[in-house]
N, C-alpha and C positions, 0 to 999 in steps of 0.2 A: 325283467323290469327293474332289477336292483341297480342302484347307481353307486359309484365310488368317487369320492372327491379327494384330490391330492393337493396338498399345500407344499410348494417347493420354495426353498430358500436359495438365494444366489450365493456364489462363493464368497463375496465380500461380507455379507451378513453372517455367514457361517464363521468366517475368520474373526469378526468382532465378538461373536458369542464365545468362541474358543478362548480369547483373551479374558473375557469376563469370567469364564469358568476357572481359568488359571488364577485370576486375581481373587476370586472368592475362596478357592482352595488354599491360597497363600494366607488369606485372612483367617481362615479356619485353623490352619496349622499354627499361625502366630498366636491366636487366642488360646489354643490348646497348650502350647509351650509356656505361655505367660501364666496360665493357671497352674501348670505343673511347677513352675518356678516359685509361685507364691505358696503353694502347698508344700513344696520340698524345702522351704526355708533356705533358698539360695544354693541348693545343691546343683541345680542345672545351670547356674550362671557361668560356672567355669567351663561347662561342656558346650555352651551356645556357639562359640567360634568354630568348633568342630562339626556341629550338627548343621549349621547354615549351608556350607558348601555341598553337603550331602543332599539336602532338600533342593537346592538349586539344580544339582545334577539330575535329580529325579523329575523336576518340573520342566527341564529344558526339552526333552523329547515331546512332551505334551504340547509345548508352544510351537516347536518346529513342524511337527507332523499333524497339527490340528487342521490345517488348510486342506480341503479335499483336492486331490489331483484328478484331472480328467483322464479317463482311460477309454479306449475304444479298440475294437478289433480292426484288422486290416480289411480294406474294401476289396471284395473279390474282383478279379479281372473281368473286363467286359465279355470275354468269351464264355466264362463260367456263368455270368448272369444271363447271357443270351441262351445258353443251354438249359439253365433252370427254368427260364420263362417258357421255352419251347416244351419242356416236360410238363410244366404246370398247365399250359393252355393247349396241349396236344389233343386233338379230337379223338374220339374212340375209333377203333379199327373198323367198326361197322359203319361209321360216318352217318349218312342219312337213313340207313336201313336198320337202325338199332331197335326200332319198335314198329310193329305192323298189326293191322286189324285183319285177321284171316277171314272172318265171317261176321255177318250181322243179321239179326232177326228183329223185324219191326212188327209190333203187335199192338192193336187198339181194341180194347174190350171195355164196353160201358164207359166210354170217354176217358179211359185211362191208357195213356201211351206208355209202352214199355219197349225199350230198345236193349237187346242183349248183344254185346260185343265180345268176341273171342280175340284177346290181345296177347301177343307174344313179344317179350322184351329180352334183349341180350344183355343189357346193362341196367344198372340202377339209375333211372332218370325219370323225366316228366313226359306226359303224353297229353295233347290237347283233346278236349271232348267236343263233339258236335254242338252247334248252337252257341250263341253269344250271350254275354251278360248273365251267366248263371241261369240258364233257361229252365233246367230240370229241377223238380222239387226234391228228388231223392237220388243219391248216387251211391251204389253198393259195389264194393270191390271184394270179390270172393265171399259174398254173403255178409260182409261187414261194411259199415259206413266208411266211405273213402274220405280222406283228409285233403281238402283243397289247398293247394299251395298259394296260388295267386291267379290273376287274370293276365293273359298275354297282351301285347300291344294291340293286337287285332280284336281283343275282347273275348277270346276263347278261354274256357276254364282249364287249368292245368292241375293234374293230380300226379302223385309220385307212384312209380311202379318198381318193384323189385325184379331181378332177373327171373325169367320163367314164363309160364302160361297163366293167364288170369281170365276170369269171367267178370265182365263189367256190365252192370245193369243200370239203366237210366229210366226214371219214371217221371211222368208229368200228367197233371190233371187237365183235360181239355174241355171241361165244362165252360160253356159260354164262348167258345171259340169255334169258328167255322173254317179257318185256314191256319196253317202253320208251315213256315219255311225253315228248313234246316240246312246248314252248311257243314260239310265234313272236311276238316283240315287234313285228316288222314282217311282216304277213301277205302272202304272195305273191298277185299278181293271178290267176295261173293256175298250176295244178300238175298234174303227171303222176306216176305211180308204176309201177314195175316190180319186183314182189316175187316171191320164190320161197320157199314154205313159211312165209310171213308174211302177216298181214292188217293192213290199215290202216284205222283208225277216225278219221274227221274229214275225209275227202275226199269232196266231193259229186260228183254226176253231171255237173254243169256245169263241173267243174274248179276250183271254189272250195274253198279250204282253210280249215278252222277254225283259230282261234288255238291251240287245244289239240288235238293228235293223239296217237293211241296205236297203237303197233306191237305186235302179239301173234303169237307163234309158233303156227302151226297144229298141228304135232306137236312136243311139248316135246322139247328137246334131251336125248338120253339117251346121248350119247357119253361115252367114258371121261374126257375132259377136264372135262365138266360134272359128272360124278359126283364127281370129286376136289374140285371147288369147293363142292359142296353139302354141308350138314351132315346126316348120316344121322338125327339126332334132331330135325330141324326139322319143324314142322307147317305146312302150307300153309293159311292162313285165307282163304276166298273174300271177295270184295268185298261189303260190306254198308253200306247207307245208310238214312237216315230222310228220308221225303218229307213235308214240311209244306205243306198247302194251306190258304190263308186266303181265304175267300169274303167279299168286301166288298159288302154289299147296301145301297145308298143311292140317291141320285139317279141315279147310274150304277153298274152292276154290273161288278166286276172280280175277278180271281183272282191271288194272289201265291203262287207255288210256290217252295219252298226245299228243296234237297237237301243234307243234312248228312252228312258222312262218319262212320261208326261202326266202321270197320275200320282196321287198321294202314295205314301209308303205302305203299299200292300204287296202281297205275294202275287207274282205275275207268272202265268203258265200259258204259253202261246205256241202255235205251230206256224212257222213262217215258211211260205213256199219259196223254192229255189227258182232261179232264172233258167230258161232253156239252155241246156248244155253246160250248166254250172256243176263243177265237181269240187266238193268241200275238201280242203286239205288240213283243216284244224282238227286236232285230236279231241276225243272225249265228247263228241256231239252225238245226240240221238237223232238219226235220220230215218224217216219212214215215209214211203210213198211220195218222194220228192219234197218233203217238208222237214224243217229243222225244228225240233222241240226245244224251247228255251225255258229255263226256270230262273226267275230273278227274285231274290229275297227282298224283304222290306227296305233294307238299306242299300241295295245294289241299284246304281243309277244307269248302268249301261252294260251291254253284252255285244260281243263282236266275234266274227269268224272270217276266214279267208278262203277263197276258192280259186280254181283255175278254169280257163275256158279255151276252147279251140278257135282259131281265127275263122271267121265266116264272112261271106259277102253281105249278108243281110241279117239283122237282129231286131226282134220285136220285144218291147217291154210293155207289160200290161199291169196296171194297178189292181190289186185284189179288192173286190167289193166286200168290205167288212167295216164294222164300226169299232174294231179293236185297235187299229193302227192306221197311220197315214204314211205315205211313202215320199221320199225325196231322192232324185237321181242326179248323179254327177258323172260327167264324161271327162276323163283324162286322156286326151288323144295326143300321140306322138306326132312330130312333123312328118314322119314317113308315111302317115295315113291321112286320108281325106274322108270326112264323114258328112253325109247329108241326112237331115232329119225330116220326117214327114209326120204330121200330127199337130199337136199343140206346140206353141213356141216356147223357147227358153225364157226364164224370168230374170236371170241374173248371170253375171260373168265374174266369177271369183278369179283371183289371180295369185295363187300360192306359188312361190318360186318362179315368178315371171311367166307362168303358163296360162293359156286360155282354158278356162274351166267352166263349160256350160252347166247350168243348173236348171232342173225341171221339177215342178211341183204338180204331179197329176192328181186329178180327182179320182175317187173310186170308180173303176171300170174303164178309165181312159187308157189309151194305148199310143205308143210312138214307135215308128219304124225307122231304123237306122240303116242307111246304105253305106257300106264301108268299102273303099277302094284305095289302092296304093298308087300315088302319082308316079308317072313315068319320068325318068331322068332326061335331062337336056344337056346338050354339049356346053362345056364350060370348064373352068379350072376346078380342080378338086382340093386345092390347098391355097391358103392365103396367109400372108404375114401381116398381122394387125398393128404391130408396133415393134420398135427396136431401139435399143439404147447401147451406145458404146462408151465405156468409161476408160480414159487413158490417164495413167499416173506415171509420167516420165521421171526417171531417176538419173543419178550420175553415171551409172554403168548400164542399166537396163530399164525398160519401160514395162509396167504392168498394165495389161489390156484385158478388159472384161466386156463380153458382148452378150446382151440380153435381148431375146426376141420371143414373140408368141406366135405360134402356128395353129391355125384352125383347119382341119382336114376332114373330108367326108369319107375317106377310106384309108386304109393302111398302105403305106408305101415306104420307100427309102429315098431320102432327099440328100443331095450333095451340096456342100458349101465350100467355096474356095477361099482360103485364108491367105494372109500375106506370107511371102517367103521368109526363110531364115528365122523361124519362131520356134519356141519351145512350148508345146501344148501341156498345160498343167492339169486341167480337169474339164469334164463335160457333164453337166447336170440337167436331167430331164424330169420335170415334175418332182423336184426335191430328191431325186435319186441319181447318184453319181454312177455313170456308165464308163467302163474301160474302153473307150473308142481310140483308134489309132489314126494318125495323120499320115496319109500317103500322097506324096507329090502335091503338097499344099491343099489336098482335098480331104474333107471330113464328111463321111457318110453317116447320116442321122436316121434312126428308125422313127417313123411317124405313125401314130395310131389314130383311129377316128376320134374326132373331138378336139378339144383345145389342149395345147401343151406349151408349157413355159420352159424355155431352153436357155441355159447359161454356159458360155464357153470362155475359158480363161487361159491366157497364154502370156509368155514373156518374150520380149523383143530386145535383142542385144543392140541397143541404139542409145547413144548419149543424147544430150540436149544441144542441138546446133543453134545457131543464131536464128535461122528460120526453121521452125518445126512444123512438119506436115503430118497429119494423122494418116494412118494406114488405111488402104482401101480393102473392103471385104465384099465378095460377090455372094449374095444369098441365093442365087439361082433363079429367083422369080421376082417380080415387081412387089414392092411393099409400100406401106403407108406409115405415117407417124414415126419418123426416124429422128433420133436425138443423139447428140454428141456432147459428152461432158469431159472437159480437159482440166485436170488439176495440176498446176505447175508448182514446183517447190518454192519456198519463200526466198531462196537464194538467187532467184532470177528477177530481172526488171523487165516488165512487159511494156513494149513500145507500141506495137500494132497487132491487130488480130483480124482475121477474115475467114469466110466460109459461107454457109447458107445464109439467105437473106435475113432470116429471123435469128439473130445472134447478138453477141456482145459488141460494144463500141468503146474505143478509148477516147473519152471526151476531153482529155487534157489538151489535145492539139487544137480543138475549138477554143478552149480557154486561152491558149497561147496567142491566137489571133486577137482576142479581146485585150490581152496584156499589151500587145504591140500597139494597138489603137490607143489605149490609155496612156502608155508611155509617150506616144507622140503628142497627145494633148497636154499631159502634165509637163513635158519638156518645153512647151510654149509659154508656160506660166513663169514669170520672172520673179516670183516671190521666193523661190528656193534656188540654191546654186546647182541643183542636179540637172544633168543633161538628159536627153532622150535615152541614150544608152544606159545611163545609170538607173533611170527609172525602170527600164526593161529588166536589168539585172536584179534590181531589188524586188520587182514583182515576181520574177521566176523563183526566187528563194522563198518569198512569202506565199507562194501557191500551195505549199505543203501544210499550211496551218489554216484554221477556219477563216472565212472571209471577213467576219467582223474584226478579228485581231489584225489582219492585214490592212484593212481600211483605217484602223486606229493609227498605224505608223504613218500612212499617207496624210491623214488629218493633222497629226502632230507636226510634220514638216511644214505643211501649209500654214498652220496657226503661228508657228515661229516667224515665218516670213511676213505674215500679216501683222504681227506684233511690231516688227521693226518698221514697217511702212506707216502704220496708223497709230503707233503708241504715243507719239508726241501730241496727237490731237485729243487725247483723253485728258480732260481737266479735272473730272471728278476723282477725288482721292479714293473713295470706297470702291468705285468701279475699277479703277486702275489696280488696286491691290487684289481684288477678287480675280481679275484676269491673270495676275501674276501667280496666285495660288493655283488656279486652274492649269496654267502652263506647267507648273511644277508637277502636279498630279499626272497630267497626261504624258509628261516626259518619262516618269517612272513606268507608267503603263506601257508606253511604246517600247522602252528598253526591255521590259519583261516579255513583250511579244517578240522582239527580235531574238532574245535569248531562247525562247521556246521554239522559234523557227530554226535556229542553229541546232538545238538539241534534237528536234524532230528530223532534221536532215542528216545528222551524223549518226544517230542511234536508231531512228525509226525506219519504216519502210515507205517507199514512194507511193503516193496516192495519185494514180493515173486516172481517177474518175471513171472506172470501168463499170458499165451498166448495160442492161438490155437482156431480156429473156431470162431473168433470174440470175444473171452473172454478177459477180462481185469479187474484188480482191484477186486471188489467184485461181478462182474457179470460173471457167468459161463454159457456157452452154449454148449450143446451136440446135435448131429444130427445122425440119422440112417435112411437109405434109405428104407429098407423093415422090416416089423414087423409082428409079430403074432397078435392075437386079443388083447393080453395084451401089453400095451405100455412099452418101456424100462424104467429102473430106473437108477438113478445116486446117488453117495454118495460123501461126502466131510467131512474131518476131520478138525475141528477148535478148538481153545481154546480162552478164553477171552483175550481181548487186554491188560488186566492188566498183564498177563504173559509176554508179549513183553515189556511192560514198565519196569517191575522189572528187566528183563534180561538186558535191555539197561542201567538201573541205575547201576547195578553191573558192567557192562562193563565200564561205565563212571568213577566209583570209581577206578577200576583197572587201567584205563588209566591215571587218575590223579596221582596216586602213581608212576606208571611206568614213566610218563612224567617227573617227578622231577629228576629221575636218568638219563633219556636220555638227559635232558637239561644240567645237570652237565657234563655228558660225552661229549656232543656237544660243550660246552664251552672249555673243554680241547682240543678237536680237532681243534676248531677255533683259539685258542690262542697258539697252538704249535709253538715253536721257537719265534714267534712274532705275533702281531695282525695287524700291519701296518708297512710298510717299507718306510723310507724317504731317499731321494737322498742325497749323500755327497756334501759338498761345493766345488765349482769349484776352480782350481788353478788360481793365479794371473798372467796374461800374460804380459810380458815386451816387449814393442815395440823394433824392431830391430834397428831403426835409433837413439834410445836413448842410449848414451854411459854410461857405469857404472862409477860412480865417487867413488874414493876410500875415505874412511872416513879419517878425519884428524888424523895424527899420534899422538899417545899419548906416553908420556914417560913411559916406562916400569918401574915398581917398582924394585928397587934394592933389590936383594935377598941377604940375609946374610947367608952365609953357616954356618951351625952349625957344631960343631965338631963331627966327626964320632963316637967317642966313648961316645958322651954325651947322656945320658938317662934321661927321666923325673924323676924328683925327687919325685913328689907326684902323687897321683891317679887322681886328677882333671886335672893336666896337661896332663896325658896320654890320657884321654877321649877327651880333646880339640884337641889334635894332631890327633887323629883318625878321628874326624869330618872334620877337614880341608882337610885331604887326600881324604876323600869320595867326598867332594864338588868339588875338583880339578879334580877328575876322571870323574864326571858327566858333567863338563863343557867341558872337552877335547873330549868327545864322540860326533860324528856327529848325526844330527837328522835322524830318520829312513825315508826310502822312502815311498811315498804315495802308498797305495794299495787299490784296490777296494774290 
């Protein structure tokens, strides 16, 4: 119980303390030298320059080596560590037989229980004692008190034994107890008992002792000491259990019996009768006169055993007339048998693992008779194929094909499957086990066992990818149901058409193409844009590879530009006109971005042919057919190299670039028709009402000199000057025009 406390310093703190020690030592030496100089009246002053380097040289190692250096041993190799671990944890050579109880002697004298155990141990180890939770009052080992190590996980007391033979004595006072149950974790080889006024259940006539024994008082203790311990209001509840018998009728008949506690935690000792013809196969059971004696401790909730039976045509079950247990019967009948019951009806139909499980609850004394017969076979197929799946992954040089199918057979046989010619068989797997089967003349013989089997066959076919690819035909030999085909094409192929069983994929792009042609015909009739029907069709084909909202944005952009040119002059509101212009600018940038995305998707992406149906998408095509003949259905697909799509989109991009130059020039004309932006006119200057108008100061009018009426200009220059003066006077005399919006 002593404790040790460690205070550890880090390397950094240790380094700081080392410098402090050196500094203090230097101060000490300095003070010592100073005192010596003072006392020596200057004798040391001349020697100081020589002493200082010596002191520095002495202190230098202390500074340099004051920091602790980490040191460690080399880590052993993993092989050595593994070997050391195996040596350390190696079990003893005797394994589970290192200790044994040779004999036991159970004695009860005057309510004192004494159990003597002869124990032999080969090693120094621990041995568990009978009883749980330190049941015994005194434990003696070779005449001295034994030292208890601990309690095991199951609650047994563990004591230590040295190698050799030992005498172990266990004592317990039974005053006030009428029953006692003991469990032996180590069962003695031979046992004897000497009891007075007590009975022992679990000891056989040959001296073998059961793992569970029960001691019961023959005459209950009625002494004054017992009466003081017992509660006068307590009620004694007798032992009661439920016996469940399950009869398994299959290729082999067997019975599983399970005894379940239904009373409080008391010791239970009962003799359960066996069924007619039942042969117990579980070891360590005490069977006498067709009855199985069971011993259940206070904490034991159930007890079970297994038995075998011989097939019979008729079987009668009878419930025992007793108040110690009730019975429940279950019937687990295989489909190869037919059972008719006479007596009381079943009350429940349990369904474990998908089987019919009749359940009967008889009253004491009731009986039921079972008539068991085996149905006769009828003519019909002995094998069926419930599902099949063929996966094809074509490549540039060969195709990888896998065939999965499930066979359910009623008897064992050999079945032949015809595979396509010119193939290389890779493997054959039956129920997750690969079998080395050989292919002879395109025929593969498969061993079939009764029951269900999952079979996988994989082969390589030396076949490239043609324009029209047709899946290979396989003959399964018998009719089948639920056939599926899964074709996975590489991303370097452009899928155009696909066909096969009715439930399969469809290339929806060709339906969209009809819609594009109709829309191009309608848009070509609208005179707002300069695009013809053919141009609308080419534009829609390229925009089909982008989402529909983005494609519709380009169409709306062109229509709005044409509408702006036709109706722009009718918009008189300045704000409305300017908002329309801003909106046209924004939608122009959005439409150009959509066109750029369409070009990028066409040149760098993969074609979207709108493939769908039966879970198909992209380059994975799936077909399904519910009923088939012996030959599985086939499918076909038409593809071209992806380079064809790339070249087509490149030509479309070049056409779009040339056409877009004309469309942008036309769009600018539509955008700038009449004007590109309207500005508001300057507002009038408002004169306040309370401010009176002041007349300008009068100016003296120039005196006009009347010219003679008949006077005419004498020269050409004078005539031109006279004409200019008249024009300027007329312009001054005119009033300014009114403001108009």
